[in-house]
C-alpha positions, 0 to 999 in steps of 0.5 A: 903178407904170407908168401905162399899168396904173393900169387894173387898178387901181381907185385908188391904194389897191389898188396900194399895196395889191399884192403887187409895189408893197409889196416896191419899199417896203422898199427906198425905205425902205432909202435913207433910212435909208442916208441919215439924215437927219431933214431930207430931200428926194426927187424920183422921177423917173418917177413914174408913178401916185405909188405910190413918193410916197404910201406916201412921206407917208402910211406910211413910217415915215420920213415925217417925216424927208422935207421935201419932195418933187417928182415927175417925168413927162413923162406927168403930164397934171394937175399940182396935188396930189392930195386925199391930197397936199395938206396936203404939201409934195408938187410934180408938173411934167413935167421936173425943172432940175438947178439943183434938188438932191436929197437921195434920187432915186426911178427906179424901174423909169423907166431901161427905157423911156429909150433913150438911158440913159447920159444920164439917168442924167448929169442925175440925177446932176446933180441929187443933192446931194455925198452924195446917193443914188439908188436906182434899180429895172431889170427883170432879163434879156434872156433875160425878154424878152417882149410884157410889156417890148414893151406898157410900151415898155421898150428892154431889160432889165439885169442888175448888171453892165449896171446897175454900169457903166451907172451907172461910165461915168456918175460913180455908185458903187456903193452896193448892188446886187442882184436882186430877186423873185427867189421869181417868178422860175422862173415867170416863166423859165418862162411868157414861154418857154411864151406864144406870142409873139403871145401880147398883153399888158396887163401884169403888175401885176392884181388879186391873191388875199387870200391869195396877195398876203399870201404874196407880200407877206411872201416880198418882204418876207423876200428883203428882211431876207436882202438881197436874191438876188446870181444870178438875180431879175426886178429888178435893184435898186442904189444909188448915190452920186456918185462913181468906181469 
C-alpha cells in the first residue's frame, strides 16, 4: 500500500485485512506456486507500508518456501526490521544493485509512479535470475484517471496491451496477464465520471464495514479462482519472465 494512504489505517494488521489488500495476496501466492521451488529469494520494489512482506512472512501458505525477502523503497526512512519481521531473513533498503538476483520480484502498483517506466522494467529484469518471475500490478484504463491518481503521484494508467508491449520492449515475456477488481469497475467508473474535477482525494483505501469487507474479499477470491477478467477491471496484473516475444 502507498505510504500516503497509511494514515487511513491504525496499524498493519488493519491494512492486511482490507479486501483490496487481501485480494492482491492471492496473486502473490499464485506466483510462488508458479515458481514451484522450496528455496525462494524475493525482492519487492516499492514495498511501501510492507503489508505484502508481512503476508509473506506471517500468513502465506508458502512462507516455509521463502529463503529471503528484500524490501526496496526510496521513501523508507527506517531500514530496521519491524517487530513482526525480527526473526525473519528480511532486509530493507532504499535501492538495490543488479548484482543481487531474485527468484521472484514483486512490483505491485509501483510502475505507474515512475516516469521512465521502460527503464525501471529493464532494471527489474536485470535483477531477475534467468528462470525468475516478475509480478506486476498497475491501475487500469486511462479513462478512470481521477484526482485519486494525482494524489498518489501517478504518471499514467495502463491496459493489458500497453503493459504487454512495454514489458516486451524491456526484454520480458508474458506468462499471464489479465484485469482484476472487475466487480467494482462499474462503481469506480460511475464515481470518477460523476465526481467534480476539483474533488480532493486522500486515497481510495479506507476502513470499510466488516460485512462489506467480507463480501468484497470473497468476490476478489472468486475472481482470482476464475482466472481474472479478460476485458475490464480497475487493475491489470501480469506475471512475466525474461525472454522475447
